[in-house]
C-alpha positions, 0 to 999 in steps of 0.5 A: 758851483752847485752839485748835481744829484740824482732824483729819488722816488720821494721826488716823484712822489712829491710831484704826484702829490702836487701834480698840475696837469693830467693829459689823456691821449683820448684816441689815436684816431684822427679825421685829418692826415697832416703831412708833418704830424708827429705820428705820420710818415716823417717820424718814428719811435711812436706807438702804431696808430690803430684807431683806438679809444681810451677806455674809461676804466683805465682813466678811473684807475689813474684818477683814483691812484692820484686821488690817494696821493692828493689826500696826503696834502689836503688842507681845508679851504685850499684849492690848488688848480689842476687841469685835466687835458684831452689830446689826440689824435683828435680828442673830439672823436671820443667825446663820450670818454671825455664826458665820463672822465669829467663826470667822474672827476666832479663826483669825487669828494672835494680834496683841495683841487680846483679842476679845469679842463683843456683840449688841443683840437683841429676844430673839424668837429667844433660845431658839433660839440661847442656847447659842451666845451663852453659849458665846461669852460674848456681852455681850447687850443685850436690848431690852425696854420694861417690862411688857406695856403698855410693850412694846406698840409692839414688835409682830410682822408681824401686829401682836401684842405681843411681850411674852409671847415675849420675857419667856418667852425671857429667863426661860429664859435666866436659869434655864438659865444663871444665872451668864451672865445675871448677868454678861453680860446688860443691858437697854435700854428706850425711853421712850414714851407707853405706859410711864414711867421708874418702871414700866420701872425697877421692872419690870426691876429686880424681875423680873431684878434689873437696872437698865435703860438708859432713853432717849427716842425719837430726835428727829433725822431725823423725817419732816416729815409725821410730826412730830405723830405723833412727839410724840404718842408721845414722852415726856421723861425728866424729866417722866416721873420727876416723874410717879412715885409717889415722885419722890425715891426714884426719883431716888435709885435711878436715880442718874446715870441720872437727868437731874438727877444726870447734869447734876450729874455732868458739871458736876463733871467738866468745870467744877469743876477737880477731875477730871483725864483722866489722871495726866499732867494731874494731875501736870504740868498740863492739856494745852493742845494744840489739839483739834477743836470740838464733841462729835462723835467723831473717826472711829473713836475709839470704833467703826466701823459697817458697814451691811448694804450695806457703808457705813463709818460712825463709828457706828450713830447717824449717817445713812447719807449721811455714810458715810466709805467703803465695802466693795465685793465686792473691797476696802475703799475708805476714803480717810483723807485724804478722810474727814478732810476730809469730817469737818472740813467738817461740824464746822467749819461750827459752829466760830464758835459753838464758840469762844464756847460756854460749854459747849464743854468738856463738849459732847455734840453730834454735828453729824451729829444736827443736822437741817438740817446741809446748810443753810449757815445751820444753827446748833447748838441745843446752844449756850449763852451765858455767861448761860445756863450761869450759870443751868445752874450755879445749877440744879446748885448748887440740886440739890446743896444739896437732895442734899448726899450726891451730891458725895461719891457721884459722886466715889467711885462714878462712873468717866467714860469718854471 
C-alpha cells in the first residue's frame, strides 16, 4: 500500500513554475442578486461584499512574481498553455482592469507561455463588450439556468428576472460571431427547485446546440439559520433525472454528465486496473511513490485564485479564511514553507481515515469543503468502508449490466484529466 507524505515548499514551487491558470476576482460587485449565490444570504465564511474593484497594480505584482518562476523553466520553442481567467462578482463590471491585465501580459518578453483568456459571466453586459471578448478569443462560460422559469432566481437589483436580457445578448453574440460562438462559448447551469436537468439540458441544447454543465447548489458553508431555506431551494441531480419524461433517453444524452455514468467512469478509471495515468505506468509498472492523502489539490497544482482584496487561494471554491498568502500594495507575501505547513495541518487531520478508506484512490473530497474542519473531532463524511465500497461496486456492475455499451464507450470516448 502506498504511503502518505506531507508536501513541502518544493512541491508548491514546482506548481508555481508550472502554473496552468491564474484567476482574478475582478470585482465583488454584481449586477444580479441571485438567491443561491455563494456570496449571498444562504452562505457564510466569505469576505464581505463591498463593491470593490481589483487594482491593476496588485495584478502586476502577482504576474511579475510568477514571471520570475517561469524563467526557471523556460526552454526555447516551448509554449506551455497558460490561462488568465476573470471571475466575479460580474467581471464585465470592471473591463478596464481586464484590458490592463491583458495588455501587460502581452507586453512581457516571451517566456515559454501561450496565454489564453477565459471568463465566467452572467451575460448581462455581453452586448456591450462582445467585440473585445471575441477579439481576444475568450473562452466564455455563460451562466444560464434554462428557460425563463429556470432563470427566475437570477434577478437584478429590482427583483426582475434577467432572462430576457441574457437570452437576447446570447442570441446577438451567436448571430454576430457564429464561428466564435461555436468554438469558444459554453454554458453553466445551477440546478434548483424551479428547473430540472431535463428542462435545462433540452432548452440550451435546442436553442444553442450546446451541452450545459449542470450542478446542484453548493451544500458547504450554509448559514445555520438558512438550512431549511436552502433545502427548499435545493434539488438533487439523480432525483431530477428520475423525474424526466424519458429518464433513459436523458441519461443517454447526458452520458458522463449523468451521476450514474459518472460513477461508473470513476470506477473503471480507478478500480479496474485497466487505465494508466501515463506511459511510464503502463510500460514500467505503477509508481509506488508516496502521495498526499485526500482528494485535496496541492496548492496551485491546478490554479491560483486571487480575491479582490488580494488574498491568495488554491481556487475560488475555498473559503477565504484558508488563504495561503496575500498581495499588499507593495509586494506578494507568499511564504511557501508556511503555506505547505498550513495545508499539511488541514489534510493530515483526516489521515487515519484516509489510510483505511476504500475509495482513497479515487477520492474527490476537498477537506476545505468540510464544514466543521476546525473541530478537532471533525471527520470526513466521504469516507467509505470496504463493505460500503462493495455495495458501490455492485451498483456499478448492475448499471453496466443494464447498459453494456457504456464500458466500450467510456474507454474510447472519455479522456480523464487530473
